[in-house]
C-alpha positions in Angstrom: 240.4 295.3 103.5 237.1 293.8 102.3 238.4 293.4 98.7 241.6 291.8 100.1 239.4 289.4 102.2 237.3 288.2 99.3 240.3 287.8 97.0 242.0 285.7 99.7 238.9 283.5 100.1 238.7 283.0 96.4 242.3 282.0 96.3 241.7 279.5 99.0 238.6 278.1 97.3 240.7 277.7 94.1 243.5 276.0 96.0 240.9 273.4 97.3 239.9 272.8 93.7 243.5 272.2 92.7 244.3 269.9 95.6 241.0 267.9 95.0 241.7 267.6 91.3 240.6 263.9 91.3 237.4 264.7 93.3 236.2 268.1 92.1 232.6 267.2 92.5 233.2 267.2 96.3 234.7 270.7 96.5 231.5 272.5 97.6 231.0 270.2 100.6 234.6 271.1 101.7 234.0 274.8 101.5 232.2 275.4 104.8 232.1 278.1 107.4 231.9 276.9 111.0 230.8 273.5 109.8 227.8 274.7 107.7 227.4 275.7 104.1 228.1 279.4 103.3 224.6 280.5 102.7 223.4 279.0 106.0 226.3 280.7 107.9 225.5 284.1 106.4 221.7 283.8 107.0 222.3 282.7 110.6 225.2 285.0 111.3 225.8 286.2 114.8 228.7 288.3 116.0 231.5 286.3 117.6 231.9 288.1 120.9 234.7 285.7 122.0 236.9 286.5 119.1 236.0 290.1 118.5 234.7 291.6 121.8 232.2 294.4 121.0 233.5 296.4 124.0 236.8 296.9 122.2 237.4 300.0 120.1 236.5 299.5 116.5 240.1 300.1 115.5 241.2 297.2 117.7 238.6 294.8 116.2 239.6 295.8 112.7 243.3 295.3 113.5 242.6 291.8 114.9 240.7 290.9 111.7 243.5 292.3 109.5 246.2 290.4 111.3 244.3 287.2 111.2 243.7 287.4 107.4 247.3 288.5 106.8 248.6 285.5 108.7 246.3 283.2 106.7 247.5 284.7 103.4 251.2 284.3 104.4 250.6 280.6 105.3 248.6 280.1 102.1 251.5 281.4 100.0 254.1 279.1 101.6 251.9 276.0 101.6 250.7 276.4 98.0 254.3 277.2 96.8 255.5 273.9 98.3 252.5 272.0 96.7 253.2 273.6 93.3 256.9 272.7 93.5 255.8 269.1 94.2 253.4 269.2 91.2 256.0 270.6 88.9 258.6 267.9 89.9 256.0 265.2 89.3 254.9 266.7 86.0 258.5 266.9 84.8 258.9 263.2 85.5 255.6 262.4 83.9 256.6 264.1 80.7 259.4 261.7 80.4 256.9 258.9 80.1 254.8 260.6 77.4 255.3 260.6 73.7 256.5 258.0 71.3 259.4 255.6 71.3 261.7 258.2 70.0 261.3 260.7 72.9 259.9 258.9 75.9 261.8 257.2 78.7 262.4 253.5 78.1 263.1 252.6 81.7 259.6 251.4 82.4 259.5 249.4 79.1 262.7 247.4 79.2 263.7 244.7 81.8 267.0 243.3 82.9 266.4 240.1 80.8 266.4 242.2 77.6 270.1 242.9 77.8 273.5 241.3 77.8 275.0 242.8 81.0 278.5 242.6 82.5 280.2 241.4 79.2 283.5 242.9 78.3 282.9 242.4 74.6 279.2 242.3 73.9 276.5 245.0 74.2 272.8 245.1 73.6 271.4 248.1 71.7 267.8 249.2 71.3 266.6 250.0 67.8 263.3 251.7 66.7 262.0 250.2 63.5 259.0 251.6 61.5 256.1 249.1 61.4 256.3 248.9 57.6 260.0 247.8 57.9 259.6 244.9 60.4 260.3 242.3 57.7 263.3 244.3 56.3 264.8 244.5 59.8 264.5 240.8 60.4 266.2 240.0 57.1 269.0 242.6 57.3 269.9 243.4 60.9 272.6 240.6 61.1 274.3 241.9 58.0 274.2 245.6 58.9 277.7 245.2 60.4 280.2 242.6 61.2 280.1 240.9 64.6 276.3 241.0 65.1 275.1 238.1 67.2 272.7 236.0 65.0 269.1 235.7 66.1 269.7 238.2 68.9 266.8 240.6 68.0 263.6 240.7 69.9 260.6 243.0 69.7 260.0 244.2 73.2 257.5 247.1 72.7 255.7 249.0 70.1 253.6 252.1 69.6 251.5 253.5 66.7 254.5 254.3 64.6 256.9 251.4 65.1 258.5 248.9 67.4 261.5 248.7 69.8 263.8 245.9 69.0 266.9 244.6 70.8 270.1 243.5 69.0 273.3 242.2 70.5 276.7 242.8 68.9 280.4 243.3 69.8 281.2 246.7 71.3 283.9 247.4 68.7 281.3 247.7 65.9 278.8 249.9 67.6 279.5 253.0 65.6 279.5 251.1 62.3 276.2 249.5 63.1 274.6 252.8 64.0 275.7 254.3 60.7 274.4 251.4 58.7 271.1 251.3 60.7 270.5 255.0 60.0 271.1 254.4 56.2 268.2 251.9 56.4 266.0 254.2 58.4 266.4 252.3 61.7 267.0 254.5 64.7 269.3 253.4 67.5 268.1 254.8 70.9 270.9 255.9 73.2 270.1 253.8 76.2 272.2 251.7 78.5 270.6 249.6 81.2 271.4 250.9 84.6 269.5 249.0 87.2 270.3 251.5 90.0 269.3 254.5 88.0 266.0 252.9 86.8 265.2 251.9 90.4 266.0 255.5 91.6 263.7 257.0 88.9 260.9 254.7 89.7 261.2 255.3 93.5 261.2 259.1 92.9 258.1 258.9 90.8 256.3 256.7 93.5 257.4 259.1 96.2 256.2 262.2 94.4 252.9 260.5 93.6 252.5 259.5 97.2 253.4 262.9 98.5 251.0 264.7 96.2 248.2 262.3 97.0 248.7 262.7 100.7 248.3 266.4 100.5 244.7 265.7 99.6 244.2 262.3 101.3 246.1 260.4 103.9 245.9 256.7 103.0 247.9 253.5 103.0 248.9 253.2 99.4 250.2 250.0 97.8 251.0 249.7 94.1 249.6 246.5 92.6 252.2 243.9 91.8 253.5 244.4 88.3 252.0 247.9 87.9 254.1 250.6 86.2 255.4 253.5 88.1 254.4 255.9 85.5 251.1 257.7 84.9 248.7 257.5 82.0 250.4 258.0 78.7 249.3 259.9 75.6 250.7 257.2 73.4 250.1 253.6 74.2 253.3 251.6 74.3 252.9 247.8 74.6 255.7 245.6 75.9 255.8 242.2 74.3 257.2 238.8 75.2 257.2 239.2 79.0 253.9 238.8 80.8 255.3 240.2 84.0 256.4 243.5 82.5 253.7 246.2 82.8 252.4 247.9 79.7 253.7 251.5 79.5 250.2 252.6 78.4 248.7 251.2 81.6 248.0 253.5 84.5 250.4 253.4 87.3 247.7 254.6 89.6 246.2 251.2 90.0 246.4 251.4 93.7 244.7 249.8 96.6 243.9 252.2 99.4 243.2 251.2 103.0 241.7 253.8 105.1 241.1 257.3 103.9 241.4 260.7 105.6 242.2 264.3 104.8 245.8 265.1 104.0 247.5 268.0 105.7 247.1 270.6 103.0 243.4 270.0 102.4 242.8 269.9 106.1 244.6 273.3 106.5 242.7 274.8 103.6 239.3 273.7 105.0 240.0 275.1 108.5 241.5 278.4 107.3 238.9 278.9 104.5 236.3 278.8 107.3 238.3 281.2 109.4 238.8 283.6 106.5 235.2 283.5 105.4 233.9 284.1 109.0 236.3 287.1 109.3 235.1 288.4 105.9 231.4 288.3 107.0 232.4 290.1 110.3 234.0 292.8 108.2 230.8 293.1 106.2 228.9 293.5 109.4 231.3 296.2 110.6 231.0 298.1 107.4 227.2 298.1 107.6 227.4 299.4 111.2 230.0 302.1 110.5 228.4 303.3 107.2 225.0 303.4 108.9 226.3 305.5 111.8 228.0 307.9 109.3 224.9 308.0 107.2 222.2 308.3 109.8 224.1 309.5 112.9 223.6 308.6 116.6 221.9 307.3 118.5 221.9 304.0 116.6 218.5 303.5 115.1 218.7 301.1 112.1 218.3 297.4 111.3 220.5 295.3 109.1 218.9 292.6 107.0 219.8 290.1 104.3 217.8 290.1 101.0 218.2 287.5 98.3 216.0 287.7 95.1 214.7 284.3 94.1 215.8 285.1 90.5 218.5 287.2 89.2 216.0 289.0 87.0 214.1 290.1 90.1 217.0 292.3 91.2 215.8 295.3 89.3 212.3 295.1 90.7 213.7 294.7 94.2 215.7 297.9 93.8 212.6 299.7 92.7 210.7 298.6 95.8 213.5 299.4 98.1 214.0 302.8 96.5 210.3 303.6 96.9 210.3 302.5 100.6 213.4 304.3 101.7 213.7 307.2 99.4 212.8 309.5 102.3 216.1 308.7 103.9 218.1 310.4 101.2 216.1 312.3 98.6 219.1 313.2 96.5 220.3 309.6 96.3 216.8 308.4 95.4 216.6 311.0 92.6 220.0 310.1 91.3 218.9 306.5 90.7 216.2 307.8 88.4 218.3 310.6 86.9 222.0 309.8 86.3 222.7 313.6 85.8 222.0 314.3 89.5 225.2 314.6 91.5 225.6 313.7 95.1 227.8 316.2 96.9 230.9 314.8 98.4 230.4 311.3 96.9 233.3 310.0 94.9 231.7 306.7 93.9 229.5 306.1 90.9 225.8 306.8 91.7 225.1 303.2 90.6 226.8 302.1 93.9 224.9 304.5 96.1 221.4 304.1 97.4 219.2 305.9 99.9 219.8 302.9 102.2 223.2 301.3 103.1 223.9 298.4 100.8 226.8 295.9 100.6 226.9 292.9 98.2 227.9 289.4 99.4 228.9 287.2 96.6 229.0 283.5 97.5 230.0 282.3 94.0 233.6 281.8 95.0 234.4 279.2 92.3 233.1 281.3 89.3 
């Protein structure tokens, strides 16, 4: 159960890291036990008589600890699964806003004013033109097909490779225009302006961003006027000609927050990390007691202490001192430390894990 406990605690610590992805430097101050840092809790540990009455049989105390940790693990799985689903949905939407003009969504680049809408005969297409071919496009787009509206092209955005131009023409010549455009290395993007769909996509992105943020921090979030609803992009795409339209390369996370507090997931993780850690240290204390009774018998006549070398390099020296002081408690074990060929009857563990004194390791490096 001890291994299960530390694995659970490490999972919870890692979950805190994931939820606090924008504030990882503050993670340690959120990993507390009973309101204090882990080292302080361990060095000032006292058995919690209210939670785990000492008068109860050991099996009952162990059962209480096991059930508590099992419930925390069950809740952790369900909560992290919901959070990961939220992250996945958000990442899938964010991927649409990454890449160049050939692959990314255009809904945060274009505006209603860029299109001829509601016409029975006319339609506006979006064409990607290589930067080296801007002049060629301006000279030839009107003659690529019949029924192209003169002077209807406009550069509305560009990235490192090319620009996104509009062109208006009659619906009946769409296919012919596409063919001629392809022959001239101009690419027509399949895009039709649907205001309702664009609004729905933007609202979904804003909702997911808000939901994810609130798992870490409850705040009043307001997007700045004119800001994009998409996150930082790997390729900067700059809209042109409309000062009110946001640049697709700008961050959509330009937010103003009023009042900050912990979100539900972070709050749950902090509370239950503390509970799990406290339970783990109680299990360590139980193991020390039980092992000492089994090793040295009754009546109880032993003292449990915490030892922490100032340097990692001092561990070997500390072992030598302890072995010298306590070798009389178990001569065979003491000898086995000096001579690996010495076998300890009935011991299935490696002799490296066995000492003439009862020893258990407490690793507080939960984020390593």
